[in-house]
C-alpha positions in Angstrom: 0.2 0.2 -0.2 1.2 4.0 -1.2 1.8 6.7 1.0 0.2 9.9 -0.3 2.0 12.7 -1.7 2.1 15.1 0.8 1.2 15.7 4.7 0.7 17.8 6.6 0.7 19.3 10.3 -3.5 18.2 11.7 -3.1 21.1 14.8 -3.6 18.4 16.7 -0.8 16.9 18.5 -2.4 13.1 19.3 -3.4 13.7 15.9 -0.6 14.2 14.7 -0.2 14.9 10.8 -2.7 14.0 8.1 -2.7 13.7 4.2 -2.9 17.3 3.1 -6.4 17.8 1.4 -8.6 16.1 4.8 -9.7 18.3 7.4 -9.5 18.3 10.7 -13.4 19.1 11.7 -14.8 19.1 15.1 -17.6 16.2 16.2 -20.4 18.6 16.4 -19.6 20.5 13.0 -20.3 16.6 11.2 -23.0 15.3 13.8 -26.2 16.0 15.9 -27.7 14.7 19.0 -30.3 13.7 19.2 -33.5 12.9 22.0 -36.4 11.2 20.9 -38.4 9.5 23.6 -41.1 6.6 22.7 -44.7 7.2 24.1 -44.9 3.6 24.9 -41.7 1.6 24.7 -42.8 -0.7 21.9 -39.9 -0.5 20.0 -37.2 -3.2 19.7 -34.3 -2.4 22.0 -31.5 -2.6 21.6 -27.8 -2.8 23.8 -24.1 -1.6 22.3 -20.8 -3.1 23.3 -17.5 -3.2 22.2 -17.3 -6.6 20.7 -20.9 -6.5 18.3 -21.8 -2.7 18.2 -25.3 -2.0 18.3 -27.9 -5.3 19.0 -31.4 -6.3 19.9 -30.8 -7.4 23.3 -33.9 -9.9 22.7 -31.1 -12.4 20.2 -28.9 -12.3 23.0 -31.0 -13.3 26.2 -32.1 -16.6 27.1 -35.2 -18.2 27.0 -36.9 -17.3 30.1 -34.7 -14.5 31.3 -36.1 -11.3 31.4 -35.0 -8.4 28.1 -34.9 -5.4 32.1 -35.3 -5.1 35.2 -36.5 -1.6 34.4 -40.9 -1.6 35.5 -41.5 -0.2 31.8 -39.6 1.3 28.8 -41.4 4.3 28.6 -39.2 7.5 27.6 -36.3 5.5 26.5 -34.3 7.1 23.0 -35.6 6.6 20.2 -33.0 5.1 17.9 -33.4 5.3 13.8 -30.7 3.1 11.3 -28.1 4.8 10.8 -28.1 6.2 14.3 -24.6 6.5 16.0 -25.2 5.1 19.8 -22.7 5.3 22.4 -22.8 4.0 25.9 -21.7 7.1 27.7 -20.1 5.2 30.6 -17.8 2.8 28.0 -17.5 5.0 25.2 -13.0 5.1 26.1 -13.7 1.1 25.5 -15.0 1.6 22.1 -19.0 0.7 23.1 -19.7 3.2 20.7 -22.1 2.2 16.7 -24.6 3.1 14.7 -27.0 1.0 15.0 -28.7 -1.5 11.9 -32.0 -1.2 12.7 -34.9 0.9 14.6 -35.5 0.6 18.2 -35.0 1.9 21.8 -32.2 2.2 24.1 -31.4 3.7 27.3 -31.9 7.3 28.4 -28.4 6.3 29.9 -27.1 6.7 26.4 -26.3 9.1 23.9 -28.1 9.0 20.3 -26.3 10.8 17.4 -27.2 11.5 13.2 -25.0 12.2 10.7 -25.5 15.8 9.7 -25.7 16.7 5.9 -22.3 14.8 4.5 -20.5 11.7 6.5 -20.1 8.0 5.9 -21.2 6.2 8.5 -18.3 3.3 8.1 -15.9 5.4 7.8 -16.5 7.8 11.7 -17.6 3.8 12.7 -14.3 2.2 11.8 -12.1 5.6 13.1 -14.1 6.1 16.9 -13.3 2.4 17.3 -9.3 3.1 16.2 -7.2 3.0 19.4 -6.2 6.4 18.9 -10.0 8.1 19.4 -10.5 5.8 22.6 -8.0 7.0 24.4 -9.3 10.6 23.2 -12.6 9.5 24.5 -11.0 8.8 27.9 -9.0 11.6 28.0 -12.6 13.9 27.9 -14.2 11.3 29.3 -15.2 12.8 33.0 -14.6 10.6 36.9 -12.4 9.8 39.0 -12.8 6.3 38.3 -12.2 4.0 35.2 -15.3 2.7 36.4 -17.1 5.8 37.0 -16.2 7.8 33.6 -18.8 9.4 31.1 -18.5 10.7 27.8 -20.8 13.6 28.0 -23.1 14.9 24.6 -20.1 18.5 25.3 -17.2 16.7 25.5 -18.1 14.3 23.1 -18.7 17.4 20.2 -15.3 19.2 21.2 -13.1 16.4 19.9 -11.7 16.8 16.6 -12.9 14.9 14.2 -10.5 13.6 11.3 -12.2 14.5 7.8 -11.3 12.8 4.2 -13.3 13.9 1.2 -16.4 12.3 0.7 -15.8 9.7 -2.0 -12.0 9.0 -0.1 -14.5 8.5 2.9 -16.7 5.7 0.5 -13.5 4.0 -0.4 -11.9 3.4 2.3 -14.7 2.3 4.2 -15.6 0.4 1.0 -11.9 -0.9 2.1 -11.9 -1.7 5.4 -15.6 -3.5 4.9 -13.8 -5.5 3.0 -10.4 -6.0 4.3 -11.5 -7.2 7.8 -14.2 -9.9 6.5 -11.3 -11.1 5.0 -9.3 -11.4 8.5 -12.2 -11.5 10.1 -13.1 -15.2 8.3 -9.6 -16.3 8.4 -9.1 -15.6 12.1 -13.0 -17.9 12.2 -11.9 -20.7 10.9 -8.6 -21.2 12.4 -10.8 -21.2 15.4 -12.7 -24.2 13.7 -9.5 -25.6 13.7 -9.3 -24.7 17.1 -12.7 -26.7 18.6 -11.8 -29.4 15.8 -8.6 -30.5 18.1 -10.4 -29.5 21.2 -13.1 -32.1 19.8 -9.9 -34.3 19.1 -8.7 -34.4 22.6 -12.4 -35.2 23.6 -12.4 -38.2 21.8 -9.2 -39.5 22.8 -9.6 -39.1 26.2 -13.6 -40.8 25.9 -11.4 -43.9 24.4 -8.5 -44.2 26.4 -10.3 -44.1 29.6 -13.1 -46.5 28.6 -11.9 -48.6 26.2 -7.8 -48.6 27.4 -4.7 -49.1 25.2 -5.5 -52.6 23.5 -6.5 -52.8 21.1 -7.2 -56.0 20.4 -8.3 -56.6 24.1 -12.1 -58.4 24.2 -14.6 -56.4 25.1 -18.0 -57.0 27.2 -21.0 -54.6 27.7 -20.7 -52.4 30.9 -24.3 -52.0 31.4 -23.5 -48.5 30.9 -25.3 -46.1 28.0 -22.6 -43.4 28.3 -20.1 -46.1 29.1 -20.6 -48.5 26.1 -18.6 -52.0 26.5 -14.9 -51.4 28.7 -12.3 -54.5 28.5 -13.0 -58.0 29.7 -11.3 -57.5 32.7 -12.3 -54.1 33.6 -15.1 -52.6 36.3 -17.9 -50.4 36.9 -17.9 -48.2 40.1 -19.3 -45.5 41.3 -17.9 -42.5 42.2 -19.2 -43.0 45.5 -16.3 -45.9 45.4 -13.4 -43.1 45.0 -15.1 -40.5 46.9 -15.8 -39.8 50.4 -17.0 -36.7 50.9 -17.5 -33.5 47.7 -16.7 -30.8 49.9 -18.2 -26.9 49.4 -17.7 -23.3 50.3 -19.3 -20.4 51.3 -20.8 -17.4 49.8 -18.2 -14.1 50.7 -18.3 -10.8 49.2 -14.7 -10.6 46.8 -13.3 -7.6 44.0 -14.4 -8.5 40.4 -10.9 -6.3 40.0 -8.7 -7.7 41.9 -7.5 -11.3 42.1 -5.6 -12.7 45.2 -1.4 -11.9 45.7 0.6 -14.9 47.3 -0.3 -12.8 51.0 -3.9 -12.4 50.1 -7.3 -14.8 50.6 -8.9 -15.7 47.3 -12.0 -17.0 46.7 -12.4 -19.2 43.2 -14.4 -18.5 40.3 -16.2 -20.9 39.0 -14.2 -20.2 35.2 -11.5 -21.6 37.4 -12.4 -25.3 36.1 -13.8 -24.1 32.3 -11.3 -25.3 30.2 -10.9 -28.9 31.5 -8.5 -28.0 34.1 -8.0 -26.1 37.3 -7.0 -22.9 36.7 -5.6 -21.2 40.2 -5.3 -17.6 37.9 -9.2 -16.8 38.3 -10.5 -15.9 41.3 -10.8 -13.4 43.6 -9.1 -11.2 46.2 -11.2 -12.0 49.4 -12.4 -8.2 51.0 -10.9 -8.0 54.7 -14.0 -7.8 56.8 -14.7 -11.2 55.2 -12.0 -12.8 55.8 -13.4 -15.0 58.8 -15.8 -16.5 57.0 -13.9 -18.0 54.1 -13.7 -22.3 54.7 -12.9 -24.8 52.6 -8.9 -24.8 51.6 -8.0 -25.9 48.2 -6.2 -28.9 48.3 -3.3 -30.3 45.9 -5.1 -33.5 44.4 -8.5 -32.7 44.5 -10.8 -32.6 41.4 -13.2 -29.1 41.6 -17.1 -29.6 40.2 -18.6 -26.6 39.1 -22.0 -28.4 41.1 -23.9 -25.4 39.7 -24.2 -23.8 36.2 -25.2 -22.6 33.1 -25.9 -25.9 31.6 -23.6 -26.4 29.4 -21.0 -25.6 32.5 -22.9 -27.3 35.5 -20.0 -30.4 36.1 -17.2 -29.2 34.5 -13.8 -30.0 36.5 -10.6 -29.5 37.3 -7.6 -31.5 39.3 -5.2 -29.6 41.8 -1.3 -30.0 40.9 -0.1 -27.6 43.5 -0.4 -26.4 47.0 -2.4 -23.0 47.6 -3.3 -22.5 50.9 -4.2 -19.0 50.0 -6.8 -19.9 48.1 -10.9 -21.6 49.4 -13.7 -22.5 47.6 -17.1 -20.5 46.9 -20.5 -22.1 47.6 -20.9 -23.0 43.9 -17.7 -25.5 43.6 -17.2 -28.9 45.3 -13.3 -30.4 45.7 -13.7 -34.6 45.8 -11.9 -36.0 49.7 -10.9 -39.6 48.4 -11.5 -42.6 50.3 -8.2 -43.7 51.9 -8.7 -47.6 51.6 -9.1 -47.8 47.7 -5.9 -47.4 45.1 -6.8 -44.7 42.5 -5.2 -42.6 40.9 -6.7 -39.2 41.2 -5.2 -37.9 37.2 -6.9 -40.8 35.9 -11.0 -39.8 37.5 -10.0 -36.6 36.7 -9.6 -37.3 32.9 -13.5 -39.8 32.9 -14.8 -36.0 34.8 -14.3 -34.2 32.6 -15.0 -36.1 28.9 -18.4 -35.6 27.0 -19.6 -38.5 27.4 -19.6 -38.2 31.4 -20.6 -34.6 31.3 -23.9 -35.5 29.2 -24.8 -38.5 31.6 -24.5 -36.3 34.9 -26.1 -32.9 33.0 -29.2 -35.7 32.9 -29.4 -35.4 36.7 -29.3 -31.6 36.2 -32.6 -29.5 37.8 -33.0 -25.5 38.2 -35.8 -23.1 38.6 -34.4 -21.3 36.5 -33.6 -22.2 32.2 -30.4 -20.4 32.3 -29.1 -22.4 35.9 -28.8 -25.7 36.5 -27.7 -27.4 39.9 -26.1 -31.1 41.1 -27.0 -33.1 44.5 -24.5 -34.8 45.7 -26.0 -37.8 45.9 -26.9 -37.7 41.8 -23.1 -36.8 41.1 -21.2 -39.9 43.4 -24.5 -41.9 42.1 -22.7 -41.7 38.2 -20.6 -45.3 37.5 -17.9 -44.9 35.5 -15.3 -47.5 34.1 -12.6 -49.0 36.8 -10.1 -49.7 35.5 -6.4 -51.4 37.3 -3.6 -49.4 38.7 -1.3 -49.8 36.6 -3.0 -49.1 33.7 -4.6 -46.1 35.3 -1.4 -44.4 35.3 -0.8 -45.8 31.5 -3.7 -44.5 30.8 -2.9 -41.0 32.0 1.0 -41.2 30.8 -0.4 -41.5 27.3 -2.8 -38.9 27.3 -0.8 -35.7 29.3 0.9 -36.8 26.1 -1.4 -36.3 23.2 -2.2 -33.3 25.5 0.6 -32.1 25.3 0.4 -32.4 21.6 -2.9 -30.7 21.3 -2.2 -28.2 23.5 0.8 -26.6 21.9 -1.1 -26.4 17.7 -4.0 -24.6 19.7 -1.6 -22.0 21.1 -0.2 -21.7 18.1 -3.2 -21.1 16.7 -3.8 -18.9 18.8 -1.0 -16.8 18.3 -1.9 -16.5 14.7 -5.8 -15.8 15.3 -3.6 -12.4 17.5 -1.5 -11.3 14.7 -4.1 -11.5 12.9 -6.2 -9.5 15.3 -2.8 -7.1 15.7 -3.1 -7.0 12.1 -6.5 -5.6 11.8 -6.2 -2.9 13.6 -3.2 -1.3 12.6 -5.0 -1.9 9.3 -7.9 0.0 10.2 -5.7 2.3 12.0 -2.7 3.5 8.8 -6.5 4.1 7.1 -8.4 6.3 8.3 -5.4 8.2 9.9 -4.0 8.3 5.9 -0.8 7.1 7.4 -1.0 5.0 4.3 -3.5 5.6 0.9 -6.8 3.7 -0.3 -7.8 4.0 -4.4 -11.5 5.8 -4.4 
């Protein structure tokens, strides 16, 4: 890509140089604020985020959940297709965008409409660049980040880069095409990651239910989710290995801070979302709550999510290292094993993360809300699992750890490629909308 022939100082430090024939205008000369209100609140309720832009809230809620906690939507702000919707509390992180729908949105949001000229999609890219998000943050009012607000007067006072209309259109068309291709490439790589994860699940399921010897004679286990097992294996309920499932208590903790070594931390349920235990997923316990924490995380225990969304209830992970400062909340269990049974906890943890086990376990989960399910200790401990001899358990674990390491490396490589593509996309948009590189109109 080429640069423009001549550049000039924009006169705005944070913008820097721009192509010589481009302009700098305050946003108030380009947009006007709209403050039209809904009479009955029956229009589609819209929301805006840094990731998805403006969307219909009804498209994102789970069946049975409330669209809003507000008693009425009368007086909500009307939005017309093509209006710029800004969440004034989060504009600094890119939570603004042009609406593809007619609808209504919170009175706390600001609605803007282009005046007589300007390509909406150009400003869509411009206002979501790191350069503009940083300026939105500088111009926002508030003492702490979570309370920052970008009011309309401050938004209008910010300078906007303004190419000629034909170049705005060319830039928007170019970026629509390029970003769509980048997004598709990212999506393809994410599919490859999902296939690798699925492959990992298949290999784990086969190893823990069929063993590693493909020539061994099989028999029916009598349990649907297990299927056939080697003839010399047995089937045992989880309570054969697990004496008890310990749980913690609900305590007040920071939503933004994790516990350091000298702090007390309570685990988040997300600590087991990825089929392993992630100790970093915790919250720092407030000082006045420290006397209430209970159930310290123990090395060798399996952490289990007993209450969660249907697809996450039963998520689990094995604790590999000591974490003396971490404790369980009331929505997580950890296993207490029986002393008189010899088995490998790592092997047992592999069984519990299989798709077959998880799918079977969720048939016992219940709850009053479609979006939240719970499984009882009794139902969990009565689930039957395949039981192989101890020496085979060790072999299975060794085999699976080798396989999982290879798959994890392949996944990491794909994730790094995705991050590079995202970085390239960000740099490309910034370079094009600020005139560092030229798009042919």
